Structure formats: C-alpha cells, structure tokens
C-alpha positions as CSV (number, residue, x, y, z in Angstrom):
1,M,-19.7,-21.2,27.1
2,Q,-20.9,-17.6,27.2
3,T,-18.0,-15.7,25.6
4,T,-18.6,-12.5,23.8
5,S,-16.1,-9.9,22.5
6,S,-17.5,-7.0,24.5
7,S,-18.8,-8.3,27.8
8,K,-16.7,-9.5,30.8
9,L,-15.9,-13.1,30.8
10,R,-17.8,-15.1,33.5
11,L,-15.2,-16.9,35.7
12,G,-15.3,-19.6,38.2
13,L,-12.5,-20.2,40.8
14,L,-11.8,-23.7,41.9
15,G,-9.9,-23.5,45.2
16,A,-9.8,-20.3,47.3
17,R,-6.8,-21.0,49.6
18,G,-3.4,-19.4,49.3
19,V,-2.6,-18.7,45.7
20,G,-6.4,-18.8,44.9
21,Q,-6.7,-15.5,46.8
22,A,-4.0,-14.0,44.7
23,H,-5.8,-15.1,41.6
24,L,-9.0,-13.5,42.9
25,H,-7.3,-10.2,43.4
26,G,-5.7,-10.4,40.0
27,V,-9.0,-10.9,38.4
28,A,-10.9,-8.4,40.5
29,D,-8.3,-5.7,39.9
30,G,-8.4,-6.2,36.1
31,S,-11.2,-5.5,33.6
32,D,-11.7,-8.7,31.8
33,F,-13.5,-11.1,34.1
34,S,-16.5,-11.2,36.3
35,I,-16.2,-13.6,39.3
36,A,-19.3,-15.7,39.1
37,A,-18.7,-18.6,41.3
38,V,-16.1,-20.1,43.7
39,A,-15.6,-23.6,45.1
40,D,-13.8,-24.5,48.3
41,A,-14.2,-26.9,51.2
42,S,-13.9,-24.1,53.7
43,D,-17.0,-22.2,54.7
44,E,-14.8,-19.5,56.2
45,L,-13.0,-18.9,53.0
46,L,-16.2,-18.9,51.0
47,G,-17.6,-16.3,53.3
48,K,-14.5,-14.2,52.9
49,V,-14.7,-14.4,49.1
50,Q,-18.4,-13.2,49.3
51,T,-17.4,-10.3,51.6
52,D,-14.3,-9.2,49.7
53,F,-15.4,-9.7,46.1
54,G,-19.2,-10.0,46.1
55,S,-22.0,-7.4,46.5
56,A,-25.7,-7.1,46.7
57,D,-25.8,-6.4,43.0
58,H,-23.3,-9.1,42.2
59,P,-23.5,-12.1,44.6
60,I,-21.0,-14.8,44.0
61,A,-22.2,-18.4,43.9
62,T,-20.3,-20.7,46.3
63,Y,-19.9,-24.4,46.3
64,H,-18.1,-27.0,48.4
65,D,-17.5,-29.3,45.4
66,Y,-15.9,-28.0,42.2
67,R,-17.7,-30.6,40.2
68,E,-21.1,-29.2,41.3
69,L,-19.9,-25.7,40.3
70,L,-19.0,-26.9,36.9
71,D,-22.3,-28.6,36.4
72,R,-24.5,-25.8,37.6
73,E,-22.9,-22.5,36.5
74,K,-22.9,-21.0,33.0
75,L,-19.3,-19.8,32.7
76,D,-16.7,-18.9,30.1
77,A,-13.6,-20.0,32.0
78,V,-12.2,-21.3,35.2
79,I,-9.0,-20.7,37.3
80,I,-7.9,-23.9,39.1
81,A,-6.1,-23.4,42.4
82,L,-6.8,-26.8,44.0
83,P,-4.2,-29.2,45.5
84,T,-1.8,-30.5,42.8
85,F,-3.4,-34.0,42.6
86,L,-6.7,-32.3,41.5
87,H,-5.2,-30.2,38.8
88,G,-5.5,-32.9,36.1
89,P,-9.0,-34.1,36.9
90,A,-10.4,-30.6,37.4
91,T,-8.8,-29.4,34.1
92,L,-10.3,-32.3,32.2
93,A,-13.7,-31.8,33.8
94,A,-13.7,-28.1,32.8
95,L,-12.6,-28.7,29.3
96,D,-15.3,-31.4,28.9
97,R,-17.8,-28.7,29.8
98,G,-16.5,-26.3,27.2
99,L,-14.6,-24.0,29.5
100,H,-11.3,-22.3,29.0
101,V,-8.8,-23.2,31.7
102,L,-6.0,-21.4,33.7
103,C,-4.5,-24.0,36.0
104,E,-2.0,-23.3,38.8
105,K,1.4,-24.9,38.6
106,P,2.4,-27.6,38.3
107,P,0.0,-28.2,35.5
108,T,-0.5,-31.8,36.5
109,C,1.2,-34.5,38.7
110,D,3.1,-36.0,35.8
111,L,3.6,-36.3,32.1
112,V,0.9,-39.0,31.7
113,E,-1.8,-36.6,33.0
114,M,-0.3,-33.7,31.0
115,R,-0.6,-35.6,27.8
116,E,-4.3,-36.4,28.6
117,V,-4.9,-32.6,29.0
118,Q,-3.1,-31.9,25.8
119,D,-5.3,-34.4,23.9
120,R,-8.4,-32.8,25.3
121,V,-7.3,-29.2,24.5
122,Q,-6.5,-30.2,20.9
123,K,-9.9,-31.9,20.5
124,T,-11.9,-29.1,22.0
125,G,-9.9,-26.1,20.6
126,L,-10.3,-24.4,24.0
127,V,-7.7,-22.1,25.5
128,Y,-5.4,-23.8,28.1
129,M,-3.0,-21.8,30.2
130,F,-0.9,-22.8,33.2
131,G,-0.1,-20.5,36.1
132,R,3.4,-19.1,36.2
133,Q,2.9,-15.5,37.3
134,D,6.7,-15.0,37.6
135,R,6.8,-14.8,33.8
136,F,4.7,-11.6,34.0
137,T,7.0,-9.8,36.5
138,D,9.1,-6.9,35.2
139,K,12.3,-8.6,36.4
140,V,11.7,-11.8,34.4
141,R,10.6,-9.9,31.4
142,A,13.7,-7.7,31.7
143,A,15.9,-10.8,32.0
144,R,14.3,-12.4,28.9
145,D,14.8,-9.1,26.9
146,M,18.4,-8.7,28.0
147,I,19.3,-12.2,27.0
148,A,17.4,-11.9,23.6
149,R,19.4,-8.7,22.9
150,G,22.7,-10.4,23.7
151,E,23.5,-8.1,26.6
152,L,24.9,-11.1,28.6
153,G,27.0,-12.3,25.6
154,P,27.2,-16.1,25.0
155,L,25.5,-17.9,27.9
156,C,27.7,-20.3,29.8
157,G,25.7,-21.4,32.9
158,A,22.8,-20.9,35.3
159,R,21.9,-21.7,38.9
160,A,18.5,-21.8,40.6
161,E,17.7,-22.5,44.3
162,W,14.9,-22.1,46.8
163,I,15.9,-23.3,50.2
164,R,14.2,-23.3,53.6
165,V,16.4,-24.0,56.7
166,R,15.9,-26.7,59.3
167,G,12.8,-26.1,61.3
168,K,10.8,-24.7,58.4
169,Q,10.3,-28.1,56.8
170,L,6.8,-29.6,56.2
171,A,5.5,-31.5,59.1
172,D,1.7,-31.5,58.7
173,G,1.4,-34.8,56.8
174,G,-0.9,-33.3,54.2
175,W,-0.8,-33.9,50.4
176,R,2.4,-32.0,50.0
177,T,4.3,-34.8,51.6
178,L,2.7,-37.5,49.4
179,R,4.4,-38.1,46.1
180,E,1.4,-39.9,44.6
181,K,-0.6,-36.7,45.1
182,G,1.9,-34.4,43.5
183,G,3.7,-33.5,46.7
184,G,7.4,-32.8,47.0
185,V,9.7,-29.9,46.6
186,L,10.5,-30.4,42.9
187,L,6.9,-29.8,41.8
188,D,6.3,-27.2,44.5
189,L,9.3,-24.9,44.7
190,G,11.5,-26.4,42.0
191,I,9.3,-25.6,39.1
192,H,9.6,-21.8,39.9
193,G,13.4,-21.7,39.6
194,I,13.6,-24.1,36.7
195,D,10.9,-22.4,34.6
196,T,12.3,-18.9,35.3
197,V,15.7,-19.9,33.9
198,W,14.2,-21.8,31.0
199,F,11.7,-19.0,30.1
200,S,14.3,-16.2,30.5
201,M,16.6,-18.0,28.0
202,G,13.8,-18.2,25.4
203,C,12.7,-21.8,26.2
204,P,15.6,-23.7,24.6
205,G,15.4,-27.4,23.9
206,I,16.3,-29.8,26.8
207,V,19.0,-32.4,26.1
208,E,20.0,-34.2,29.2
209,V,19.4,-34.3,33.0
210,S,20.8,-35.8,36.1
211,A,18.9,-35.5,39.4
212,S,18.9,-36.7,43.0
213,E,16.0,-36.4,45.5
214,F,16.0,-37.1,49.2
215,T,13.6,-37.1,52.2
216,A,15.7,-35.7,55.0
217,F,12.9,-34.8,57.4
218,R,10.5,-37.7,57.2
219,D,11.0,-38.4,60.9
220,A,10.0,-34.8,61.8
221,S,6.6,-35.3,60.2
222,E,3.4,-36.0,62.1
223,N,2.9,-39.1,59.9
224,P,6.4,-40.5,58.9
225,E,4.9,-43.6,57.4
226,G,2.9,-41.5,55.0
227,Y,5.7,-39.1,54.1
228,T,6.6,-40.3,50.6
229,A,7.6,-37.2,48.7
230,D,11.0,-35.5,48.3
231,D,11.8,-32.6,50.6
232,G,15.2,-31.9,48.9
233,A,16.2,-32.0,45.2
234,V,19.5,-31.3,43.5
235,G,20.6,-31.8,39.9
236,W,21.5,-30.3,36.6
237,I,19.8,-29.7,33.2
238,R,21.7,-29.4,29.9
239,F,19.9,-27.2,27.3
240,D,20.6,-27.2,23.6
241,N,22.0,-23.7,23.8
242,G,25.0,-25.1,25.7
243,V,23.9,-23.9,29.1
244,V,23.9,-26.3,32.1
245,L,21.5,-25.3,34.9
246,Q,22.5,-26.4,38.4
247,Y,19.6,-26.4,40.9
248,Q,18.9,-27.1,44.5
249,F,15.6,-26.9,46.3
250,A,14.6,-27.9,49.8
251,F,11.6,-27.7,52.1
252,G,14.2,-27.9,54.9
253,M,18.0,-28.2,55.0
254,N,20.7,-28.3,57.6
255,V,22.3,-25.0,56.5
256,A,22.6,-21.5,57.8
257,G,20.9,-19.0,55.5
258,P,22.5,-15.8,54.1
259,W,22.6,-12.7,56.1
260,K,19.9,-10.1,55.7
261,M,18.8,-6.9,57.5
262,G,15.9,-7.4,59.9
263,Q,13.1,-5.0,60.6
264,D,15.0,-3.5,63.5
265,G,18.1,-2.8,61.4
266,A,20.1,-5.7,62.8
267,Y,21.5,-8.4,60.6
268,I,19.9,-11.9,60.9
269,R,20.1,-15.2,59.1
270,S,17.5,-15.9,56.3
271,E,15.2,-18.9,57.0
272,D,13.8,-19.0,53.4
273,W,15.7,-17.7,50.3
274,K,15.8,-18.2,46.6
275,A,18.1,-17.2,43.7
276,C,17.9,-17.4,39.9
277,R,21.3,-16.6,38.3
278,I,22.2,-16.7,34.6
279,Y,25.8,-16.2,33.5
280,G,27.1,-14.9,30.2
281,N,30.6,-14.1,29.0
282,H,29.8,-10.3,29.1
283,A,27.5,-10.1,32.1
284,G,25.5,-12.1,34.6
285,I,22.1,-11.5,36.2
286,D,20.3,-12.6,39.4
287,V,16.7,-12.3,38.4
288,Y,15.1,-12.4,41.9
289,A,17.7,-10.0,43.3
290,N,17.2,-7.6,40.4
291,E,20.9,-7.5,39.8
292,K,23.1,-7.3,36.7
293,I,26.8,-8.0,37.2
294,T,29.3,-6.6,34.7
295,G,32.2,-4.2,34.6
296,P,35.9,-4.0,33.4
297,R,38.4,-6.8,33.7
298,D,39.6,-5.9,37.1
299,H,36.4,-5.6,39.1
300,A,32.6,-6.2,39.0
301,S,30.0,-3.6,38.8
302,I,26.5,-4.4,40.2
303,T,23.5,-2.5,38.8
304,K,19.8,-3.0,38.9
305,M,18.0,-4.7,36.1
306,I,14.9,-2.5,36.6
307,D,14.3,0.7,38.6
308,P,13.5,-0.6,42.2
309,T,11.7,2.7,43.1
310,E,9.0,2.1,40.5
311,K,6.0,0.3,41.8
312,Q,5.5,-2.9,39.9
313,P,2.0,-4.1,39.0
314,S,0.8,-7.4,40.3
315,P,1.8,-10.2,37.9
316,F,-1.5,-11.9,38.7
317,I,-3.3,-9.0,36.9
318,A,-1.0,-9.3,33.9
319,Q,-1.5,-13.1,33.8
320,A,-5.3,-12.8,34.0
321,A,-5.2,-10.2,31.2
322,E,-3.1,-12.6,29.0
323,F,-5.6,-15.4,29.7
324,A,-8.5,-13.1,28.6
325,R,-6.6,-12.0,25.5
326,A,-6.0,-15.6,24.4
327,I,-9.7,-16.4,24.9
328,R,-11.0,-13.4,23.0
329,E,-8.5,-13.8,20.1
330,N,-8.7,-17.6,20.1
331,D,-4.9,-17.6,20.4
332,K,-2.2,-19.5,22.3
333,P,-1.4,-17.8,25.6
334,L,2.2,-17.1,26.7
335,N,2.0,-20.0,29.2
336,S,0.9,-22.4,26.5
337,I,0.0,-26.1,26.4
338,D,3.3,-26.7,24.5
339,H,5.3,-25.2,27.3
340,A,3.3,-27.2,29.9
341,I,4.1,-30.4,28.0
342,Q,7.8,-29.7,27.9
343,L,7.9,-28.7,31.6
344,M,6.1,-31.8,32.7
345,Q,8.3,-34.0,30.5
346,L,11.3,-32.3,32.1
347,L,10.1,-32.7,35.6
348,S,9.0,-36.3,35.1
349,T,12.4,-37.1,33.6
350,L,14.2,-35.5,36.5
351,R,12.2,-37.7,38.9
352,Q,13.0,-40.7,36.7
353,S,16.7,-39.8,36.8
354,A,16.6,-39.6,40.6
355,D,14.8,-42.9,40.9
356,Q,17.3,-44.7,38.5
357,Q,20.3,-42.8,39.9
358,R,21.6,-42.0,36.4
359,A,21.6,-39.3,33.8
360,L,18.9,-39.4,31.2
361,T,18.6,-37.8,27.8
362,L,15.6,-36.0,26.3
363,N,16.9,-35.9,22.7
364,T,13.4,-36.3,21.2
365,M,12.0,-33.3,23.1
366,P,10.8,-30.9,20.4
367,T,12.0,-27.3,20.7
368,N,9.1,-26.4,18.3
369,P,6.1,-28.5,19.4
370,I,3.7,-30.1,17.0
371,T,0.9,-27.9,15.9
372,P,-2.7,-28.5,17.0
373,Y,-3.7,-29.0,13.3
374,R,-1.3,-31.9,13.0
375,Q,-2.5,-33.4,16.3
376,L,-6.2,-33.1,15.4
377,E,-5.6,-34.4,11.9
378,N,-4.0,-37.7,13.0
379,A,-5.5,-38.4,16.4
380,E,-7.9,-40.9,15.1
381,L,-5.1,-43.0,13.7
382,G,-4.1,-44.4,17.1
383,Y,-4.7,-44.4,20.8
384,S,-4.5,-41.9,23.6
385,D,-5.3,-44.2,26.6
386,T,-2.1,-46.2,26.4
387,P,1.1,-45.8,28.5
388,I,3.6,-43.0,27.8
389,L,6.8,-43.9,26.2
390,P,9.6,-42.6,28.6
391,D,12.0,-41.3,26.0
392,S,9.5,-39.3,23.8
393,G,6.5,-38.3,25.9
394,Y,4.1,-39.9,23.4
395,H,1.5,-42.6,24.1
396,V,2.2,-46.1,22.8
397,H,0.6,-46.2,19.3
398,E,-0.3,-42.5,19.5
399,G,-1.8,-41.4,16.2
400,S,-0.9,-37.7,16.7
401,R,2.8,-38.4,16.9
402,P,4.5,-36.8,13.9
403,Q,4.3,-38.9,10.7
404,P,7.6,-40.0,9.3
405,P,8.6,-37.8,6.3
406,I,7.9,-39.4,2.9
407,V,11.1,-40.5,1.0
408,T,10.8,-42.1,-2.4
409,P,13.3,-45.0,-2.7
410,G,15.5,-45.1,-5.8
411,N,15.0,-47.8,-8.5
412,G,18.1,-50.0,-8.9
413,T,21.2,-47.9,-8.1
414,A,19.3,-44.6,-8.2
415,P,19.5,-42.5,-4.9
416,P,16.4,-41.9,-2.7
417,S,14.5,-38.6,-3.2
418,D,16.0,-36.8,-0.2
419,A,19.7,-37.7,-1.0
420,I,22.3,-35.1,-1.6
421,I,24.1,-36.0,-4.9
422,L,27.8,-35.8,-4.5
423,F,28.8,-37.4,-7.9
424,D,26.5,-38.5,-10.7
425,G,29.2,-39.0,-13.3
426,S,28.9,-35.6,-15.0
427,N,31.1,-33.2,-13.0
428,L,33.1,-32.7,-9.8
429,D,31.3,-29.5,-8.8
430,Q,30.7,-30.8,-5.3
431,W,34.4,-31.6,-4.7
432,E,37.6,-29.7,-4.2
433,S,41.3,-30.5,-3.8
434,I,42.6,-30.7,-0.3
435,V,45.5,-28.5,-1.4
436,D,43.7,-25.7,-3.2
437,G,41.3,-25.2,-6.1
438,P,39.0,-27.6,-8.0
439,A,39.2,-31.4,-7.8
440,P,41.9,-32.6,-10.3
441,W,40.7,-36.2,-10.8
442,K,39.7,-37.5,-14.2
443,I,36.0,-38.0,-15.3
444,E,35.3,-40.7,-17.9
445,N,32.3,-42.9,-18.8
446,G,30.3,-41.8,-15.8
447,Y,33.0,-42.4,-13.2
448,M,35.8,-40.4,-11.6
449,E,39.3,-41.9,-11.5
450,V,42.2,-41.1,-9.2
451,V,45.0,-39.1,-10.9
452,P,48.1,-40.4,-9.1
453,Q,50.0,-37.8,-7.0
454,S,47.3,-35.2,-7.5
455,K,46.4,-35.4,-3.8
456,N,43.1,-36.3,-2.0
457,I,39.8,-34.6,-2.9
458,R,37.0,-33.7,-0.5
459,T,33.4,-32.5,-0.6
460,K,32.8,-28.8,-0.3
461,Q,29.9,-29.4,2.0
462,H,30.5,-30.7,5.5
463,F,28.4,-33.3,7.2
464,G,27.7,-34.8,10.7
465,R,25.4,-37.8,11.1
466,I,24.9,-39.4,7.7
467,Q,24.0,-42.4,5.5
468,L,26.7,-42.6,2.7
469,H,26.6,-44.6,-0.5
470,V,29.8,-45.0,-2.6
471,E,30.5,-47.3,-5.5
472,F,34.2,-48.1,-6.3
473,A,36.3,-50.4,-8.5
474,S,40.0,-51.3,-8.3
475,P,42.1,-51.5,-11.6
476,A,41.3,-54.6,-13.6
477,E,45.0,-55.1,-14.3
478,V,46.8,-56.6,-11.3
479,L,50.4,-55.3,-11.0
480,K,51.2,-55.4,-7.3
481,K,50.1,-57.1,-4.1
482,G,49.2,-56.2,-0.5
483,Q,48.7,-52.5,0.2
484,G,50.0,-51.7,-3.3
485,R,46.9,-53.1,-5.1
486,G,43.9,-50.8,-5.8
487,N,44.5,-48.7,-2.6
488,S,42.4,-45.7,-1.7
489,G,40.1,-44.8,1.2
490,I,36.9,-43.0,2.2
491,F,37.5,-40.6,5.1
492,L,34.4,-39.6,7.1
493,M,34.6,-36.0,8.3
494,G,38.0,-36.1,6.6
495,L,39.4,-38.0,9.6
496,Y,38.0,-41.6,9.9
497,E,39.0,-44.0,7.1
498,V,37.0,-46.9,5.7
499,Q,39.6,-48.8,3.6
500,V,39.4,-49.2,-0.1
501,L,41.7,-52.0,-1.4
502,D,41.7,-54.8,-3.9
503,C,41.6,-57.8,-1.5
504,Y,40.4,-60.5,-3.9
505,E,42.9,-63.3,-3.2
506,N,45.3,-60.6,-1.9
507,P,45.9,-61.0,1.9
508,T,47.3,-58.0,3.8
509,Y,47.3,-57.0,7.5
510,P,43.7,-57.4,8.7
511,D,43.0,-53.9,9.8
512,G,44.1,-52.7,6.4
513,T,41.7,-55.1,4.5
514,V,38.9,-53.7,2.3
515,G,36.0,-52.9,4.6
516,G,38.3,-52.3,7.5
517,I,38.4,-49.3,9.8
518,Y,42.0,-48.6,8.9
519,G,44.5,-49.2,11.7
520,Q,41.7,-50.2,14.2
521,Y,39.4,-53.0,13.2
522,P,39.4,-55.5,10.4
523,P,36.1,-56.2,8.7
524,L,34.0,-59.1,10.1
525,V,34.3,-60.8,6.7
526,N,36.1,-60.2,3.4
527,V,33.6,-59.7,0.6
528,A,35.9,-58.4,-2.1
529,R,34.9,-58.7,-5.7
530,V,37.3,-59.6,-8.5
531,P,39.6,-56.8,-9.8
532,G,37.7,-54.3,-12.1
533,E,34.2,-55.2,-10.8
534,W,32.2,-52.5,-9.1
535,S,31.8,-52.8,-5.3
536,T,29.4,-50.8,-3.1
537,Y,29.7,-49.2,0.3
538,D,26.7,-48.2,2.4
539,I,27.9,-46.5,5.6
540,I,26.0,-45.2,8.6
541,W,28.1,-42.6,10.5
542,E,27.5,-41.3,14.1
543,P,30.0,-38.5,14.8
544,P,31.4,-37.9,18.2
545,V,29.9,-35.3,20.5
546,F,32.2,-33.1,22.7
547,E,31.5,-30.8,25.6
548,G,34.7,-28.7,25.7
549,A,37.5,-31.2,26.1
550,R,35.1,-33.9,27.4
551,V,33.9,-36.7,25.1
552,V,30.1,-36.9,25.6
553,R,29.7,-39.7,23.0
554,P,32.4,-41.4,20.9
555,P,32.0,-42.0,17.2
556,F,30.2,-45.1,15.9
557,V,30.0,-46.6,12.4
558,T,28.0,-49.3,10.6
559,V,29.4,-50.5,7.3
560,M,27.9,-52.7,4.6
561,L,30.2,-53.8,1.8
562,N,28.5,-55.4,-1.2
563,N,25.3,-55.8,0.9
564,V,27.1,-57.6,3.7
565,I,27.6,-56.2,7.2
566,V,31.3,-55.8,8.0
567,H,30.9,-53.5,11.0
568,H,27.8,-53.0,13.2
569,A,27.6,-49.9,15.4
570,K,31.3,-50.1,16.0
571,E,32.8,-47.5,18.4
572,L,35.9,-45.9,17.0
573,Q,39.0,-45.1,19.1
574,G,39.8,-41.9,17.2
575,P,40.8,-40.5,13.8
576,T,42.8,-42.7,11.4
577,T,46.6,-43.0,11.9
578,H,49.3,-45.1,10.3
579,K,51.6,-47.3,12.4
580,K,50.6,-45.7,15.7
581,L,47.8,-45.6,18.3
582,T,45.1,-42.9,18.0
583,Q,43.1,-40.9,20.5
584,L,39.9,-39.0,20.4
585,D,40.4,-35.2,20.8
586,P,37.8,-32.5,20.3
587,H,37.1,-31.4,16.7
588,P,34.3,-29.7,14.8
589,A,30.8,-31.3,14.8
590,T,30.9,-31.6,11.0
591,G,33.5,-32.3,8.3
592,P,33.9,-33.2,4.6
593,I,33.9,-36.6,3.0
594,M,37.4,-37.2,1.6
595,L,38.6,-39.7,-1.0
596,Q,42.2,-40.7,-1.0
597,D,44.8,-40.5,-3.7
598,H,47.1,-43.5,-2.9
599,N,48.7,-43.5,-6.4
600,D,46.4,-46.3,-7.7
601,L,43.9,-45.9,-10.5
602,V,40.8,-46.5,-8.3
603,R,37.4,-45.4,-9.8
604,Y,34.4,-44.0,-8.0
605,R,30.8,-43.5,-9.2
606,N,27.2,-42.9,-7.9
607,I,28.1,-41.1,-4.6
608,W,25.3,-39.7,-2.5
609,V,24.6,-38.9,1.1
610,R,21.6,-38.5,3.4
611,E,21.7,-36.4,6.5
612,I,20.1,-38.4,9.4
613,G,17.7,-36.4,11.5
614,E,16.0,-37.1,14.9
615,Y,12.8,-38.9,15.7
616,D,9.7,-36.8,15.6
617,D,11.4,-33.9,13.8
C-alpha cells in the first residue's frame, strides 16, 4: 500500500463497463486519485480508458483479469465495478493485498459473503466503502437534512418504486437473470429505493419485513431454463421509528407508465420511472422528483426541495472524495461497512421472506453496530467460517458476537447486581398511592403490610418487559375462607393480575387460586405454603405490542411460585376483570407494578425487578 498524506492515491479500477465509466469520470474530475490500472475483459473498453484518461506522461496499465492487476500493481485502493457475483471475491482479494476498497452496490450477493468481508475489514483495519452515489446527491442530502430538522413532522410512511414497462425487461440471459450470481431486480434496482428512504431517515433500525418476488418474463428470455432471478419484487419494511416503507420494483411489468413530456413537446408514456416518497404529518417529499408537498388544510402546495436551476455536481466526484478522506484520516466513510452489513441483512431477509411466504422479524438487528475494537478483541474466541444464523446475521459460534453483560447473582435472597430495588424493607420511596400522594402502607421488621381500605399502591417507575421477584405472606391467623383469606394481588403494568391468596387447604374458584392469572387461568399446580410463611413469586413478563389499534403481539407471562412453574409463556386474553370477559385494547407500552389492598393484612418484602433487554444489545 503506497498511501501518503500529500500525494495522490494510486487507484485501480476493476470493471470498466457502465457504472465503471462513471467512477472513472468521478475520479478523474477530482483531485485525490491517480488512475494507475484498469481491468476489464473488453479490449475495446480498455482502449477507450487509455484514450480518455491516459496520456504519454501517464499511461494506464490494462489487464483482462482483475487478479493479475492486484498481483502486479502497487496501489493504494481499488474501485470494484464488476458483475455482482464478483463483488465479494474481488473485495476479499483486494483487502488481502492491503488495498482500501470502494465496491459498487450491492456490496455482495448475500449476507454470508458480507460477513466475510466484514471479518476481513476488521482484521486488516483497511477502509471499506460501498457505492451508493445517490447518498451524495443534493436531493438526498436535502431530504436527510429536512427530516433531521423535523420539517416533515412525525414520519408516518414511505414508498419506493422503480418500474420498467413490458418490453423493457431483461432478455439477454446474462448474470442479471441468475439469482445464484446476484441477479434479480431486488439487488439491482431495489437497493436504490430502499437505501434512499433508509438513509434519508437517518438509518433507523429495521424491525420486520414481508416480501414477495416473481419472475413474470422468464418465457421472454433467450434462455428461459437459466432464468432463475426475480424480475419483480413487492413488499414492506417496518422501521423502529414507526415508518412502514412500501416498495415495488420491476425489470418489466404489464402497466402503462405515467405521462411525461417528450422531446417534441408531446405527452408520452414513460417506459422507465422511479419514485421515492417519504410522508410526514406536516409535509411530504418525493426525493427523485425534487418535490416538497405541504400547505394549509384545504389544499397542497408543491415546492422544490433544492433550486433546480443550479447545476449539481456529479455525486461520483463527491463519493470518490469521501473515499479518499476516509483513507487519509483512517476513518469510517459515510457508506460504511456497518451500513453494508445492515443493508445486506435486510435484503437477504426480504428474499427469505419471499421464499417462505411469510413476514419475518429482524429484532436483533443493531441500530448501533458493534465497534471494530470489540470485533477484533474477540474474533479469536470462535469461528468465522461457519453458517450464518438467520435471525441475527452472526456466524454459528462467532467469537466477535457481543459478549453477554456480566451480572453478579445475589447470595441467598439477595437481588442480582443489575436489579432495580423496589422494596428492601427500609422505606416506600419507590411507591405511591393510586389515589394521590405517598404509599400509606405500614413498614415493620423489614416488610410492608397492607393497611385495609387505604387503597392499592404502585411503583413510581413504569416498566415493560421484566423479570419480577416478590415475596409475600398471608396472615398467620386464619379468620375466613375462600377469597376472604389473605387476599391481595400483583398487577403487571397496573392491569394484569397474578393472584395472591392463602390457598393452603382453602379451595376457591380455580382461576382465583394463588398463582392464578385472575379470571383467566388457574395455576398448573397449587404450591401454597401454610398461613404466615413467606412465599416467593418470580415472574417473567412480556407486554403486548400494538400498532395503532392492531395487536402485533399479545402479552405473555411465565410465573414461578415457590420455585415451581405455575404458568409457562402463557398468552393472556387481556387485562384483569371481575365476573366478566376481557379483551385486549391498545394501552401504553409501559406501566407500573401495583399491589392490591383487598382489606387483608398481607405482607410483602424483598421486591426487585430486572428490565429484560434484547440479544446482542
């Protein structure tokens, strides 16, 4: 590697067709690189490169095989513009030779290859950047800035499309029609629209996808038997900012394009069109059309995002400049390896969703990817040549997967080190009355005791997904029977009750037994202790998830009473009710833990909670 801070960086180009020419112009028109060598199978293209970009004082070395170029030339960096199925192998070959890499989109054919590239980048410390020149256009930058400033208001939806009409579909039978070689419309056209929306919104986390792919024009191909890739793709992507992106991409479709003005002034139908729209409550934008839509309540006002009369610089020049900056400053580029991993995980999951014909979640996809230091520190602990786990994007036994956080277990009845202490016997500072003011219950000898008719108490802090530990005791003196004997309750989120009751030789209606989900499910077994003895609840709570009025996921609870499972991952029907059916209606994502005053002298002690995170956080 020949890098210096003052001289131009010596660059090799692998692949001079199509977008390779655009990269050459972007480099040649900039001031950071010197084109040293080009590899392509076409003598005609190599001659054109020499004519357009070489000179007698600066001849450009040309090769038919990119591997020969890598072996023979002394370079600082390469730009890879080969067919998609060569992106991964060429990137790895360049990194192995100590070269910085800018690779055209898609970065690789799939996530497995992308993880191999990530491993190599982290081991070598070289700069890796993938080509997404749209990120460097003034329109996309304007969209990103407008969203970051809040000009669109809360975002509520997005749509991306790139469609070519019937007759424009692929028919040459080349690699673009072969799925196993990275062909297909999703990796070719789809990545443009999907990435533009994702990048414009600030690259939010990706939660869930549902996709469908089809090959409508296989019979129109010169080689139908070898036509294995998708030529149409539709679907949606849910991001963790609440936005759902709807997309549609097609190499060919039986549809009439929108009207546009032809060169002679007459209106004609478009044969190839694309759109990238992002909607907010205050305004919307169409990035490719350079339009912002806003206005008063009774009509829409359409303005330009940027001044269309100003000449816009080539995004290839800006992209090459960012590549050079990252090399000289030893910094991550804008189109980083982290973004490449997330994009390829998303695209691979979309294909998996289409293959399986069902929605898939990406709940382990990190919004803030693991740092290279962490990856390098732990890589030797495992393997990088094993299969990729479909729900996380990590290799089986991968050492660089985030280490689980260290939690020190408590001795005896002591809480673990990461627990939030809700009651340790000294005060009720974490609690309040459900009516108003401080919690009115009595504290004595390290426990709290219900003060009859003082009303329920609840935690000041609200919780979602938790592990909860509670110890309780019913009165030692037995005065009543059934529901009148040591009655209280633990309400998760203030809504869902796990029953507290003295059920030692005290039968009652089953769904009101101690350990029961009151009014819904009796415990699997009755493990009540004798009156006055301390019992222990350990509860794992999964709250419901709502999307507007829709239930995305119902609540689930696992309950252990006195170290015995009484409910295991049980789905709840809704909040607790008395003598009637319940239903699940939308409510906040978090809520307090509430203890019930049922006019019995029930005691509580040693109450703590752990908030449950996600894998690989």
